[in-house]
Residue frames relative to the residue before (quaternion, step in Angstrom):
aa qw qx qy qz dx dy dz
X 1.0000 0.0000 0.0000 0.0000 0.00 0.00 0.00
X 0.4659 0.6922 -0.4446 0.3257 3.59 1.25 -0.12
X 0.6515 0.5322 -0.3173 0.4378 3.59 1.18 -0.52
X 0.4847 0.6603 -0.4463 0.3604 3.62 1.22 -0.23
X 0.5435 -0.6592 0.4024 0.3288 3.63 -0.88 0.85
X 0.7048 0.4396 -0.2684 0.4878 3.62 1.15 -0.47
X 0.4496 0.7045 -0.4604 0.2992 3.60 1.22 0.02
X 0.1557 -0.7651 0.6204 0.0744 3.53 -1.25 0.59
X 0.7019 -0.4284 0.3336 0.4611 3.56 -1.29 0.03
X 0.6371 0.5584 -0.3268 0.4190 3.60 1.14 -0.58
X 0.6211 0.5125 -0.3437 0.4831 3.60 1.30 -0.11
X 0.6034 0.6488 -0.3409 0.3143 3.56 1.16 -0.53
X 0.6247 -0.5529 0.3989 0.3806 3.60 -1.15 0.57
X 0.6473 0.5164 -0.3659 0.4249 3.70 0.86 -0.69
X 0.6586 0.4879 -0.3220 0.4739 3.61 0.94 -0.81
X 0.6690 0.4979 -0.3006 0.4628 3.59 0.92 -0.89
X 0.6286 0.5228 -0.3353 0.4681 3.60 1.08 -0.67
X 0.6232 0.5247 -0.3432 0.4674 3.60 1.02 -0.72
X 0.6214 0.5271 -0.3314 0.4756 3.60 1.05 -0.74
X 0.6699 0.5085 -0.3036 0.4477 3.58 0.89 -0.94
X 0.6809 0.4989 -0.2954 0.4475 3.56 0.88 -0.95
X 0.7302 0.4509 -0.2462 0.4505 3.58 0.92 -0.90
X 0.8426 0.1991 -0.0424 0.4985 3.54 0.74 -1.10
X 0.4862 -0.6838 0.4279 0.3361 3.61 1.23 -0.16
X 0.4357 0.6897 -0.4714 0.3351 3.61 1.22 0.29
X 0.1733 -0.7896 0.5822 0.0873 3.59 -0.64 1.13
X 0.3651 -0.7571 0.4939 0.2224 3.63 -0.76 0.95
X 0.0896 -0.7508 0.6517 0.0595 3.54 -1.26 0.62
X 0.2216 -0.7681 0.5862 0.1316 3.58 -0.97 0.84
X 0.2018 -0.7414 0.6313 0.1048 3.55 -0.90 1.03
X 0.1038 0.8070 -0.5647 0.1381 3.58 -0.70 1.12
X 0.4242 -0.6641 0.5389 0.2977 3.56 -1.26 0.32
X 0.4957 0.6561 -0.4314 0.3710 3.61 1.26 -0.09
X 0.4554 -0.6717 0.5102 0.2850 3.57 -1.07 0.72
X 0.6623 -0.5355 0.3386 0.4001 3.63 -1.16 0.47
X 0.6764 0.5206 -0.3000 0.4259 3.60 1.11 -0.62
X 0.7405 0.4084 -0.2270 0.4831 3.61 1.14 -0.40
X 0.6162 -0.5391 0.4078 0.4042 3.59 -1.21 0.39
X 0.5916 -0.5753 0.4248 0.3723 3.56 -1.18 0.57
X 0.1735 -0.7831 0.5921 0.0785 3.56 -0.81 1.07
X 0.7847 0.0201 0.0023 0.6195 3.57 1.25 -0.41
X 0.1309 0.8192 -0.5550 0.0616 3.56 -1.21 0.10
X 0.1777 -0.7141 0.6633 0.1360 3.49 -1.39 0.45
X 0.2470 -0.7797 0.5625 0.1211 3.58 -0.67 1.13
X 0.0385 0.7890 -0.6118 0.0407 3.57 -0.86 0.99
X 0.1885 -0.7383 0.6336 0.1341 3.52 -1.27 0.53
X 0.3713 -0.7155 0.5463 0.2275 3.55 -1.05 0.75
X 0.1513 -0.7536 0.6366 0.0625 3.54 -0.86 1.08
X 0.0669 -0.8028 0.5925 -0.0004 3.58 -0.45 1.22
X 0.1567 0.8146 -0.5308 0.1737 3.56 -0.39 1.23
X 0.3871 -0.6974 0.5547 0.2367 3.54 -0.99 0.89
X 0.6632 0.5315 -0.2957 0.4362 3.58 1.21 -0.49
X 0.8244 0.1976 -0.0702 0.5258 3.59 0.86 -0.98
X 0.5870 -0.5899 0.3688 0.4140 3.59 1.25 0.02
X 0.4725 -0.6660 0.5024 0.2841 3.55 -1.23 0.51
X 0.1205 0.7946 -0.5760 0.1493 3.55 -0.85 1.02
X 0.4021 -0.6592 0.5700 0.2810 3.53 -1.38 0.16
X 0.0536 -0.8023 0.5945 -0.0048 3.58 -0.94 0.91
X 0.1156 -0.7878 0.6035 0.0438 3.55 -0.98 0.91
X 0.5575 -0.6758 -0.4779 0.0639 1.51 0.14 2.55
X 0.6828 -0.5186 0.3119 0.4093 3.60 -1.18 0.47
X 0.8656 0.1012 -0.1073 0.4786 3.53 -1.21 0.81
X 0.5340 0.5446 -0.4429 0.4713 3.55 1.12 0.80
X 0.4827 -0.6600 0.4853 0.3098 3.57 -1.00 0.74
X 0.7939 -0.0239 0.0471 0.6057 3.58 1.11 -0.68
X 0.0290 0.7591 -0.6503 0.0082 3.54 -1.28 0.49
X 0.1764 -0.8441 0.5008 0.0742 3.54 0.39 1.31
X 0.4922 -0.6204 0.5100 0.3358 3.65 -0.95 0.77
X 0.2751 -0.7698 0.5582 0.1422 3.57 -0.85 0.99
X 0.2468 0.7803 -0.5175 0.2498 3.55 0.15 1.33
X 0.5154 -0.6495 0.4710 0.3011 3.54 -1.30 0.40
X 0.8130 -0.0467 0.0769 0.5752 3.56 0.99 -0.77
X 0.7247 -0.4528 0.3096 0.4171 3.55 -1.37 0.15
X 0.6062 0.5624 -0.3653 0.4276 3.62 1.07 -0.60
X 0.6347 0.5155 -0.3230 0.4765 3.58 0.97 -0.86
X 0.6796 0.5022 -0.2949 0.4461 3.55 0.87 -0.97
X 0.6446 0.5226 -0.3250 0.4537 3.58 0.97 -0.84
X 0.6531 0.5108 -0.3169 0.4605 3.60 0.97 -0.85
X 0.6692 0.4912 -0.3016 0.4689 3.59 0.96 -0.86
X 0.6372 0.5240 -0.3283 0.4600 3.59 0.96 -0.84
X 0.6322 0.5326 -0.3321 0.4542 3.57 1.02 -0.76
X 0.6540 0.5050 -0.3082 0.4714 3.59 1.01 -0.81
X 0.6396 0.5122 -0.3240 0.4729 3.57 1.01 -0.79
X 0.6285 0.5385 -0.3264 0.4566 3.57 0.99 -0.85
X 0.6476 0.5201 -0.3159 0.4586 3.58 0.99 -0.86
X 0.6283 0.5256 -0.3353 0.4653 3.60 1.02 -0.75
X 0.6321 0.5270 -0.3258 0.4654 3.56 1.00 -0.83
X 0.6768 0.4911 -0.2897 0.4656 3.58 0.91 -0.94
X 0.7219 0.4607 -0.2619 0.4450 3.58 0.73 -1.10
X 0.7393 0.4137 -0.2238 0.4818 3.55 1.03 -0.79
X 0.3557 -0.7552 0.4745 0.2792 3.57 1.35 -0.01
X 0.2472 0.7799 -0.5279 0.2280 3.53 0.95 0.95
X 0.6241 -0.5456 0.4045 0.3863 3.56 -1.22 0.44
X 0.7153 -0.3136 0.2191 0.5847 3.57 0.96 -0.94
X 0.3096 -0.6634 0.6213 0.2793 3.52 -1.42 -0.07
X 0.1582 -0.7943 0.5825 0.0694 3.57 -0.94 0.88
X 0.1443 -0.7669 0.6234 0.0488 3.53 -0.89 1.08
X 0.2080 -0.7984 0.5578 0.0897 3.58 -0.57 1.18
X 0.0293 -0.8719 0.4871 -0.0404 3.50 0.30 1.33
X 0.4275 -0.6907 0.5261 0.2519 3.53 -1.21 0.61
X 0.7738 0.2683 -0.1497 0.5539 3.58 1.19 -0.41
X 0.5251 -0.6767 0.4203 0.2995 3.60 -0.89 0.88
X 0.5207 0.6621 -0.4295 0.3257 3.65 1.14 -0.37
X 0.5351 0.6186 -0.4087 0.4050 3.59 1.20 -0.41
X 0.6373 0.5470 -0.3326 0.4290 3.57 0.98 -0.81
X 0.6421 0.5344 -0.3280 0.4410 3.58 1.01 -0.80
X 0.6609 0.4967 -0.3028 0.4741 3.58 1.06 -0.77
X 0.6954 0.4520 -0.2667 0.4909 3.57 1.02 -0.82
X 0.1155 -0.8517 0.5081 0.0554 3.57 0.50 1.22
X 0.7096 0.4373 -0.2637 0.4855 3.57 1.11 -0.63
X 0.5739 0.6334 -0.3625 0.3715 3.56 1.28 -0.04
X 0.3527 -0.6758 0.6015 0.2389 3.48 -1.38 0.36
X 0.4034 -0.6597 0.5607 0.2962 3.57 -1.02 0.72
X 0.2681 -0.8024 0.5127 0.1463 3.54 -0.41 1.21
X 0.7893 -0.1666 0.1604 0.5688 3.57 0.58 -1.14
X 0.2119 -0.7429 0.6211 0.1319 3.53 -1.22 0.59
X 0.0931 -0.8020 0.5899 0.0099 3.57 -0.90 0.99
X 0.4673 -0.5859 0.5594 0.3543 3.50 -1.33 0.22
X 0.1010 -0.7784 0.6185 0.0361 3.56 -1.17 0.63
X 0.1034 -0.8348 0.5407 0.0019 3.57 -0.64 1.14
X 0.0020 -0.7732 0.6339 -0.0156 3.54 -1.03 0.89
X 0.2144 -0.7645 0.5977 0.1112 3.54 -1.19 0.64
X 0.3591 -0.7048 0.5767 0.2041 3.56 -0.89 1.01
X 0.1084 -0.8298 0.5464 0.0333 3.59 -0.51 1.16
X 0.4214 0.7270 -0.4549 0.2950 3.60 1.19 0.36
X 0.5760 0.5804 -0.4166 0.3972 3.70 1.03 -0.43
X 0.6532 -0.4973 0.3805 0.4257 3.61 -1.24 0.30
X 0.6668 -0.5384 0.3465 0.3814 3.56 -1.20 0.63
X 0.6679 0.5079 -0.3257 0.4357 3.60 0.88 -0.85
X 0.6501 0.4967 -0.3225 0.4762 3.58 1.07 -0.68
X 0.6195 0.5295 -0.3449 0.4658 3.60 1.05 -0.70
X 0.6719 0.4883 -0.3109 0.4621 3.58 0.93 -0.84
X 0.6563 0.5013 -0.3200 0.4643 3.59 0.98 -0.76
X 0.6343 0.5364 -0.3245 0.4523 3.59 1.23 -0.41
X 0.5351 0.6015 -0.4037 0.4347 3.58 1.31 -0.14
X 0.5637 -0.5843 0.4529 0.3684 3.57 -1.08 0.69
X 0.5029 -0.7083 0.4042 0.2864 3.56 -0.67 1.14
X 0.7516 0.4065 -0.2257 0.4678 3.59 0.79 -1.02
X 0.7832 0.4003 -0.1852 0.4383 3.57 0.78 -1.08
X 0.7808 0.2806 -0.1646 0.5335 3.62 1.12 -0.46
X 0.6989 0.4719 -0.3017 0.4447 3.61 0.68 -1.01
X 0.6941 0.4861 -0.2930 0.4428 3.60 0.79 -0.98
X 0.6561 0.4856 -0.3379 0.4686 3.66 0.90 -0.73
X 0.6114 0.5378 -0.3573 0.4574 3.61 1.04 -0.71
X 0.6870 0.4745 -0.2807 0.4734 3.57 0.87 -0.95
X 0.6237 0.5300 -0.3474 0.4576 3.59 1.04 -0.69
X 0.6348 0.5255 -0.3305 0.4602 3.58 0.94 -0.89
X 0.6515 0.5066 -0.3169 0.4674 3.58 0.99 -0.80
X 0.6636 0.5020 -0.3079 0.4613 3.61 0.95 -0.85
X 0.6865 0.4861 -0.2730 0.4668 3.58 1.05 -0.82
X 0.4776 -0.6978 0.4233 0.3253 3.57 1.25 -0.05
X 0.2271 0.7763 -0.5516 0.2040 3.59 1.09 0.63
X 0.2985 -0.7849 0.5263 0.1336 3.53 -0.73 1.13
X 0.1828 -0.7820 0.5903 0.0809 3.57 -0.96 0.93
X 0.0055 -0.7622 0.6472 -0.0131 3.54 -0.99 0.98
X 0.0341 -0.7905 0.6100 0.0435 3.56 -1.15 0.54
X 0.3552 0.7045 -0.5601 0.2526 3.53 -1.18 0.65
X 0.3866 -0.7006 0.5321 0.2768 3.57 -1.15 -0.55
X 0.2513 0.7905 -0.5182 0.2084 3.58 1.11 0.67
X 0.6613 -0.4995 0.3828 0.4082 3.53 -1.30 0.34
X 0.6476 0.5241 -0.3260 0.4468 3.59 0.96 -0.81
X 0.6570 0.5015 -0.3171 0.4651 3.60 0.90 -0.88
X 0.6510 0.5137 -0.3202 0.4581 3.58 0.98 -0.83
X 0.6568 0.5112 -0.3156 0.4557 3.60 0.93 -0.87
X 0.6774 0.4815 -0.2992 0.4689 3.60 0.94 -0.85
X 0.6202 0.5210 -0.3372 0.4798 3.58 1.07 -0.72
X 0.6777 0.4997 -0.3073 0.4434 3.59 0.88 -0.91
X 0.6061 0.5416 -0.3583 0.4594 3.61 1.04 -0.66
X 0.6526 0.4894 -0.3043 0.4919 3.59 1.02 -0.78
X 0.6251 0.5455 -0.3415 0.4417 3.59 1.05 -0.73
X 0.6141 0.5390 -0.3500 0.4581 3.60 0.99 -0.77
X 0.6564 0.5144 -0.3000 0.4633 3.57 0.93 -0.95
X 0.6871 0.4975 -0.2775 0.4510 3.58 0.92 -0.95
X 0.6763 0.4832 -0.3046 0.4652 3.57 0.87 -0.91
X 0.6011 0.5370 -0.3575 0.4717 3.59 1.06 -0.67
X 0.6454 0.5335 -0.3177 0.4449 3.59 0.94 -0.89
X 0.7135 0.4229 -0.2331 0.5077 3.56 1.13 -0.69
X 0.4945 -0.6812 0.4178 0.3419 3.58 1.27 0.02
X 0.5996 0.5387 -0.3489 0.4781 3.57 1.14 0.70
X 0.4644 -0.6385 0.5123 0.3379 3.61 -1.17 0.43
X 0.5123 -0.6287 0.4725 0.3450 3.62 -1.15 0.43
X 0.5763 -0.5322 0.4739 0.4001 3.55 -1.25 0.37
X 0.5935 -0.5828 0.3956 0.3893 3.61 -1.08 0.57
X 0.5536 -0.6249 0.4277 0.3467 3.58 -0.99 0.78
X 0.5736 0.5961 -0.3827 0.4114 3.60 1.13 -0.55
X 0.5770 0.5782 -0.3774 0.4363 3.61 1.13 -0.59
X 0.6986 0.4510 -0.2721 0.4843 3.58 0.90 -0.89
X 0.5914 0.5517 -0.3621 0.4634 3.59 1.08 -0.69
X 0.7078 0.4623 -0.2646 0.4640 3.57 0.86 -0.95
X 0.6005 0.5367 -0.3654 0.4668 3.61 1.06 -0.62
X 0.6602 0.5030 -0.3109 0.4632 3.57 0.91 -0.92
X 0.6959 0.4805 -0.2868 0.4500 3.59 0.84 -0.97
X 0.7310 0.4489 -0.2471 0.4507 3.59 0.89 -0.93
X 0.7585 0.3926 -0.2247 0.4691 3.59 0.89 -0.83
X 0.2643 -0.8057 0.5051 0.1608 3.60 1.18 -0.30
X 0.8447 -0.1616 0.1086 0.4985 3.56 -0.90 -0.91
X 0.4884 0.6198 -0.4592 0.4080 3.60 1.21 0.25
X 0.7051 0.4099 -0.2387 0.5271 3.59 1.27 -0.31
X 0.0041 -0.7872 0.6165 -0.0135 3.56 -1.04 0.84
X 0.2032 -0.7281 0.6419 0.1286 3.54 -1.09 0.83
X 0.1288 -0.7569 0.6376 0.0629 3.56 -0.91 1.00
X 0.0483 -0.8148 0.5774 -0.0187 3.58 -0.71 1.08
X 0.1755 -0.7578 0.6210 0.0962 3.55 -1.05 0.88
X 0.0465 -0.8040 0.5927 -0.0112 3.57 -0.90 0.96
X 0.2478 -0.7089 0.6404 0.1611 3.51 -1.25 0.69
X 0.7703 -0.0586 -0.0190 0.6347 3.56 -0.11 1.26
X 0.7723 -0.2780 0.2302 0.5228 3.58 -0.67 -1.09
X 0.5789 0.6153 -0.3513 0.4036 3.59 1.33 -0.02
X 0.3187 -0.7272 0.5691 0.2139 3.64 -0.60 1.06
X 0.0958 -0.8382 0.5366 0.0197 3.60 -0.76 1.00
X 0.8009 -0.0061 -0.0030 0.5987 3.62 1.18 -0.29
X 0.0091 0.7995 -0.6005 0.0130 3.55 -1.19 0.58
X 0.0777 -0.7624 0.6372 0.0814 3.53 -1.22 0.50
X 0.2218 -0.7491 0.6099 0.1331 3.55 -1.23 0.56
X 0.0752 -0.8089 0.5831 0.0060 3.57 -0.77 1.07
X 0.2166 -0.7403 0.6242 0.1243 3.53 -1.29 0.55
X 0.2036 -0.7993 0.5578 0.0925 3.58 -1.04 0.73
X 0.0790 0.7662 -0.6354 0.0543 3.55 -1.08 0.84
X 0.8273 -0.0776 -0.0037 0.5564 3.54 -0.64 1.17
X 0.7998 -0.2766 0.1840 0.5001 3.64 -0.63 -0.99
X 0.5988 0.5626 -0.3475 0.4519 3.60 1.26 0.41
X 0.1630 -0.7386 0.6467 0.0986 3.54 -1.07 0.88
X 0.1886 -0.8033 0.5613 0.0642 3.57 -0.70 1.13
X 0.2622 -0.7152 0.6277 0.1602 3.56 -0.85 1.03
X 0.1074 -0.8540 0.5087 0.0169 3.58 -0.30 1.27
X 0.8165 0.0032 0.0311 0.5765 3.62 0.82 -0.91
X 0.0442 -0.7787 0.6252 0.0283 3.53 -1.20 0.66
X 0.0012 -0.7898 0.6127 -0.0289 3.57 -1.14 0.65
X 0.0397 0.8086 -0.5846 0.0537 3.56 -1.09 0.68
X 0.4002 -0.6527 0.5877 0.2615 3.51 -1.37 0.39
X 0.3820 -0.7776 0.4480 0.2208 3.57 -0.35 1.25
X 0.5370 0.6276 -0.4117 0.3851 3.61 1.16 -0.34
X 0.7557 0.3584 -0.1848 0.5160 3.57 1.22 -0.52
X 0.3111 0.7874 -0.4937 0.1990 3.60 1.21 0.23
X 0.6079 0.5886 -0.3557 0.3969 3.59 1.06 -0.71
X 0.6345 0.5525 -0.3292 0.4287 3.60 1.20 -0.41
X 0.4711 -0.7309 0.4068 0.2800 3.60 1.27 -0.02
X 0.2644 0.8220 -0.4805 0.1532 3.59 1.15 0.47
X 0.6684 0.5064 -0.3283 0.4347 3.63 0.92 -0.78
X 0.6488 0.4678 -0.3406 0.4942 3.65 0.84 -0.74
X 0.6152 0.5554 -0.3323 0.4502 3.58 1.06 -0.80
X 0.6909 0.4731 -0.2879 0.4648 3.61 0.89 -0.92
X 0.6433 0.5049 -0.3347 0.4681 3.60 0.99 -0.73
X 0.6150 0.5136 -0.3470 0.4874 3.58 1.10 -0.61
X 0.6270 0.5191 -0.3361 0.4737 3.60 1.05 -0.71
X 0.6308 0.5201 -0.3358 0.4677 3.61 1.05 -0.72
X 0.6225 0.5244 -0.3389 0.4718 3.59 1.04 -0.74
X 0.6574 0.5008 -0.3046 0.4735 3.58 0.95 -0.88
X 0.6245 0.5337 -0.3299 0.4651 3.58 1.06 -0.76
X 0.6413 0.5163 -0.3190 0.4695 3.57 0.97 -0.87
X 0.6389 0.5204 -0.3204 0.4672 3.58 0.98 -0.84
X 0.6743 0.5136 -0.2989 0.4384 3.58 0.87 -0.96
X 0.6987 0.4507 -0.2595 0.4914 3.58 1.13 -0.65
X 0.4824 -0.6856 0.4254 0.3410 3.59 1.25 -0.06
X 0.3727 0.7356 -0.4883 0.2854 3.58 1.15 0.57
X 0.4404 -0.7230 0.4845 0.2203 3.55 -1.29 0.36
X 0.8198 0.1823 -0.0314 0.5420 3.58 1.02 -0.80
X 0.1816 -0.7124 0.6636 0.1381 3.53 -1.21 0.72
X 0.2172 -0.7687 0.5959 0.0830 3.56 -0.60 1.24
X 0.1663 -0.8208 0.5439 0.0535 3.58 -0.47 1.26
X 0.5635 -0.6735 0.3559 0.3196 3.57 1.25 0.30
X 0.6859 -0.5043 0.3641 0.3778 3.49 -1.41 -0.02
X 0.1556 -0.7553 0.6296 0.0942 3.51 -1.33 0.43
X 0.4819 -0.6573 0.4918 0.3063 3.58 -0.84 0.94
X 0.6022 -0.6060 0.3904 0.3432 3.56 -1.05 0.83
X 0.7376 0.4096 -0.2314 0.4844 3.60 1.07 -0.69
X 0.5859 0.5652 -0.3780 0.4409 3.61 1.26 0.17
X 0.0853 -0.8469 0.5246 0.0166 3.55 0.49 1.24
X 0.6145 0.5758 -0.3500 0.4104 3.58 1.05 -0.72
X 0.6779 0.4751 -0.2948 0.4773 3.58 0.93 -0.90
X 0.6257 0.5348 -0.3364 0.4575 3.59 0.99 -0.80
X 0.6573 0.5096 -0.3076 0.4621 3.57 0.94 -0.89
X 0.6311 0.5348 -0.3358 0.4506 3.60 0.97 -0.84
X 0.6742 0.4906 -0.3019 0.4622 3.60 0.88 -0.91
X 0.6635 0.4961 -0.3097 0.4667 3.57 0.99 -0.79
X 0.6253 0.5283 -0.3399 0.4630 3.60 1.15 -0.51
X 0.5850 0.5273 -0.3704 0.4925 3.57 1.31 -0.13
X 0.5746 -0.5863 0.3717 0.4334 3.56 1.31 -0.21
X 0.4413 0.7226 -0.4367 0.3038 3.59 1.29 0.12
X 0.3671 -0.7019 0.5755 0.2035 3.52 -1.30 0.58
X 0.3221 -0.7684 0.5279 0.1647 3.56 -0.94 0.91
X 0.0260 0.7444 -0.6673 0.0015 3.54 -1.18 0.78
X 0.5554 -0.6410 0.4400 0.2950 3.60 -1.23 -0.31
X 0.1716 -0.7171 0.6632 0.1284 3.52 -1.21 0.70
X 0.1073 -0.7844 0.6092 0.0459 3.57 -0.97 0.89
X 0.1750 -0.7709 0.6054 0.0920 3.56 -0.73 1.07
X 0.1428 -0.8072 0.5718 0.0319 3.56 -0.41 1.30
X 0.1328 -0.7954 0.5877 0.0656 3.57 -0.98 0.85
X 0.1890 -0.7448 0.6335 0.0904 3.51 -1.02 0.95
X 0.0675 -0.8183 0.5708 -0.0036 3.58 -0.38 1.25
X 0.6298 -0.4804 0.4197 0.4432 3.56 -1.29 0.17
X 0.5445 -0.6471 0.4239 0.3243 3.57 -0.95 0.89
X 0.6838 0.4667 -0.2796 0.4863 3.58 1.17 -0.53
X 0.7755 0.2455 -0.1223 0.5687 3.55 1.29 -0.12
X 0.1009 -0.8119 0.5742 0.0293 3.56 0.16 1.25
X 0.2814 -0.7738 0.5531 0.1271 3.53 -1.04 0.81
X 0.3253 -0.7497 0.5437 0.1909 3.56 -0.80 0.99
X 0.7505 -0.3485 0.2766 0.4887 3.52 -1.27 -0.28
X 0.6471 -0.5259 0.3823 0.3982 3.51 -1.25 0.55
X 0.4941 -0.6557 0.4825 0.3051 3.54 -1.05 0.77
X 0.5223 -0.6244 0.4630 0.3506 3.59 -1.04 0.61
X 0.6713 -0.4819 0.3620 0.4314 3.56 -1.26 0.23
X 0.6102 -0.5386 0.4258 0.3953 3.54 -1.23 0.46
X 0.4904 -0.6763 0.4518 0.3129 3.62 -0.73 1.00
X 0.8136 0.2575 -0.2027 0.4804 3.55 -0.93 0.92
X 0.4875 0.6835 -0.4409 0.3173 3.62 1.22 -0.27
X 0.6473 0.5317 -0.3375 0.4294 3.59 0.93 -0.83
X 0.6412 0.5172 -0.3324 0.4592 3.60 1.03 -0.71
X 0.6279 0.5233 -0.3333 0.4699 3.58 1.07 -0.75
X 0.6710 0.4967 -0.3055 0.4580 3.60 0.83 -0.96
X 0.6455 0.5481 -0.3215 0.4237 3.59 1.00 -0.82
X 0.7371 0.4229 -0.2182 0.4798 3.57 1.18 -0.55
X 0.5152 0.6601 -0.4216 0.3478 3.60 1.21 -0.19
X 0.5199 -0.5863 0.5059 0.3607 3.59 -1.13 0.55
X 0.6827 -0.5112 0.3233 0.4100 3.57 -1.14 0.58
X 0.6623 0.5271 -0.3250 0.4219 3.58 0.84 -0.94
X 0.6973 0.4544 -0.2761 0.4807 3.58 0.94 -0.86
X 0.6152 0.5406 -0.3511 0.4539 3.60 1.06 -0.66
X 0.6533 0.4963 -0.3008 0.4862 3.59 0.98 -0.86
X 0.6456 0.5170 -0.3169 0.4642 3.60 0.99 -0.83
X 0.6234 0.5368 -0.3386 0.4568 3.59 1.04 -0.75
X 0.6526 0.5088 -0.3145 0.4651 3.59 0.98 -0.82
X 0.6428 0.5269 -0.3180 0.4562 3.56 0.98 -0.87
X 0.6792 0.4846 -0.2824 0.4734 3.59 1.05 -0.76
X 0.7824 0.4332 -0.1945 0.4030 3.56 0.76 -1.09
X 0.6417 0.5850 -0.3604 0.3407 3.60 0.88 -0.82
X 0.6262 0.5414 -0.3645 0.4265 3.61 0.98 -0.61
X 0.6547 0.4861 -0.3170 0.4843 3.60 1.23 -0.31
X 0.6447 0.5753 -0.3125 0.3946 3.60 1.21 -0.36
X 0.0525 -0.8524 0.5174 0.0534 3.58 0.84 -0.92
């Protein structure tokens, strides 16, 4: 299915294998193709079995989007019906389809619209000078130039050292947001499974790592997946600098699109930052198919006070919390 025009890195066997190794989620493909013929369409789902958050199907865990790979609305309707039957027969909480286009919701007549997100992409095919002129002058261009003047050092690759330094920054960032970090094994498995499709970009001030981003590549798309930074050095412009380096990397590889991922509807600041990079906004729709006897409302908010607890935990306990909790989140 990697050859389908709507496929993404989140459909690929390496990404799905990293999920299996880290969290035990086994993928299943729902298709109208018979066993004797090649796959002509499909929806990839993983089963998340959890005593904490309930058992459900997700397409796919820890991905911003995973568009159903179908030829037409009839194929999609047939697949959605099969997924609905699995939810009913298995007494699952729901199935969630993380679609890139709202038309999926119209086909899923029995589905509930779970959440709507902003989704930003940047066309990186124009010449470099035009891409740079498209950056917001004050908020992006000036920080990039400042980072260059300050001698901020840029490294890229996927070595063990780069991963360790990125993960240390991730712990700091997730604490700042009142959240535990993803388990380090997730990043180990992404690096091992995706190989040269994954790149870590690290910015350092002298010998001090101050910001990092992790990107994934599929066909002509570069996906910005994770970012982390030390807020003590934000004035040096390292994050805009690294995103500009990712744009240059995409250009050097002959790619066409930088996928900047989803943005919560209430996170206007992040949406504005992405648009100041020159990105265009569209919509992600997460459709949920629940048991007909048990409709599911919107996701419950976080446990009150949890962010304050996470913000105060020692690093060892914060990392342990992430290792315990993420397999229940999907």
